[in-house]
C-alpha positions as CSV (number, residue, x, y, z in Angstrom):
1,M,-0.4,12.2,10.4
2,D,1.5,12.6,7.2
3,T,-1.1,11.2,5.3
4,T,-3.2,13.8,2.9
5,I,-6.5,13.5,1.6
6,E,-4.9,13.4,-2.0
7,D,-2.9,10.4,-1.0
8,V,-6.2,8.6,0.2
9,L,-8.1,9.5,-2.9
10,E,-5.3,8.0,-4.8
11,D,-4.9,5.0,-3.0
12,F,-8.6,4.4,-3.3
13,E,-8.2,4.2,-7.1
14,Y,-5.9,1.3,-7.1
15,L,-8.0,-0.8,-4.4
16,D,-9.9,-3.4,-6.3
17,D,-12.6,-4.2,-3.7
18,W,-14.3,-2.7,-0.8
19,E,-12.9,-5.2,1.9
20,E,-9.4,-3.6,1.1
21,R,-11.0,-0.1,1.3
22,Y,-12.6,-0.7,4.6
23,Q,-9.1,-2.0,5.8
24,E,-7.5,1.3,4.5
25,I,-10.0,3.6,6.5
26,I,-9.4,1.2,9.4
27,D,-5.7,1.7,9.2
28,L,-6.2,5.5,9.0
29,G,-7.9,5.6,12.0
30,K,-5.4,3.7,13.7
31,K,-2.8,6.6,12.8
32,L,-4.9,9.2,14.9
33,P,-3.1,9.9,18.1
34,P,-5.1,9.1,21.2
35,L,-7.6,11.6,22.6
36,D,-7.1,12.5,26.0
37,D,-9.9,10.8,28.2
38,A,-10.4,14.5,29.6
39,Y,-12.0,15.2,26.4
40,K,-14.3,12.3,25.9
41,T,-17.2,14.0,27.6
42,D,-20.7,14.9,26.4
43,A,-19.5,18.7,25.5
44,Y,-17.5,17.1,22.9
45,K,-19.5,14.4,22.0
46,V,-21.0,14.6,18.2
47,K,-24.8,14.2,18.1
48,G,-26.1,12.0,15.6
49,C,-23.8,9.3,15.4
50,V,-24.4,5.9,16.6
51,S,-20.8,5.3,17.5
52,Q,-19.3,7.7,20.1
53,V,-17.6,10.2,18.4
54,W,-15.7,13.3,20.2
55,L,-14.6,16.2,18.5
56,V,-12.5,18.9,20.0
57,P,-11.6,22.2,18.2
58,H,-8.5,24.5,18.6
59,V,-8.8,27.9,17.4
60,A,-5.4,29.5,16.9
61,E,-5.5,33.1,17.6
62,T,-3.8,34.5,14.1
63,L,-4.9,36.2,11.3
64,P,-7.1,34.6,10.1
65,P,-7.4,32.1,12.8
66,T,-6.9,28.5,11.8
67,I,-8.6,25.4,13.5
68,T,-7.3,22.5,14.3
69,F,-9.1,19.2,15.4
70,D,-8.5,16.7,17.7
71,A,-10.9,13.7,17.6
72,D,-11.8,10.1,18.5
73,S,-14.4,7.2,18.0
74,D,-15.0,4.1,19.7
75,A,-15.4,2.4,16.4
76,H,-12.6,1.3,14.0
77,I,-14.4,2.2,10.4
78,V,-15.9,5.6,12.0
79,R,-12.3,6.3,13.5
80,G,-11.0,6.0,10.2
81,L,-13.7,8.4,8.7
82,V,-12.7,10.9,11.3
83,A,-9.4,10.6,10.1
84,I,-10.5,11.4,6.6
85,L,-12.1,14.6,7.9
86,L,-9.6,15.7,9.7
87,M,-7.3,15.5,6.6
88,V,-9.8,17.7,4.7
89,Y,-10.4,20.2,7.7
90,S,-8.1,20.4,10.3
91,G,-5.4,23.4,10.1
92,K,-7.5,25.1,8.0
93,T,-9.2,28.7,8.1
94,P,-12.9,28.9,8.7
95,R,-13.3,30.1,5.4
96,Q,-11.4,26.9,3.8
97,I,-13.3,24.6,6.1
98,L,-16.7,26.0,5.1
99,D,-15.6,25.7,1.0
100,A,-14.0,22.6,1.3
101,D,-15.9,20.3,-1.2
102,I,-16.5,17.4,1.2
103,E,-19.5,15.8,-1.0
104,G,-17.2,15.7,-3.9
105,I,-14.4,14.0,-1.7
106,F,-17.2,11.6,-0.1
107,S,-18.2,10.7,-3.8
108,R,-14.7,10.3,-5.2
109,L,-14.3,7.9,-2.5
110,D,-17.7,6.1,-3.2
111,L,-18.6,6.0,0.4
112,A,-22.1,6.6,0.0
113,S,-23.0,3.3,-1.7
114,H,-20.9,1.4,0.8
115,L,-21.4,2.9,4.1
116,S,-24.5,1.7,6.1
117,P,-27.2,4.5,6.5
118,S,-26.4,5.0,10.1
119,R,-22.7,5.6,9.4
120,S,-23.3,7.8,6.3
121,N,-25.8,10.0,8.8
122,G,-23.1,9.9,11.5
123,F,-20.5,11.3,8.9
124,R,-22.8,14.1,7.9
125,S,-23.3,14.8,11.4
126,M,-19.5,15.4,12.0
127,V,-19.0,17.4,9.1
128,K,-22.3,19.3,10.4
129,K,-20.5,20.0,13.7
130,I,-17.2,20.9,12.0
131,R,-18.8,23.5,9.7
132,S,-20.8,24.9,12.8
133,I,-17.8,25.3,14.8
134,A,-16.1,27.1,11.5
135,G,-19.1,29.4,11.3
136,G,-18.7,30.3,14.5
137,A,-15.1,31.0,14.3
138,L,-15.8,33.0,11.1
139,A,-18.7,35.3,12.9
140,N,-16.1,36.1,15.7
């Protein structure tokens, strides 16, 4: 996916209504590569999401290590939210992941006031899982 989080933030500034923004989020999700069914197991499932979300970390054996993520969801909007999270976190070092200002991005996208409570909780569950993976990689 060539779209960056900066691109999304800029695009959202020019979208007038939330129908357009929801469509933008859905379109971002459509750009995610499909996740191999072998990863769609409980081992990779994100707990705390109403929709099914799978998150697969890949820790590179570099110094410092970088973590990339493959992910998918069975819900269109959630898949778009996953795409946004991957733009922020995938390909980063554990320290960069832990230092990322996801709440600031969440606020700039104005997601809190336009997502249902269950989707907001799911989004935060995904962030918590990613941060937990980064914390584990940092400790090693």
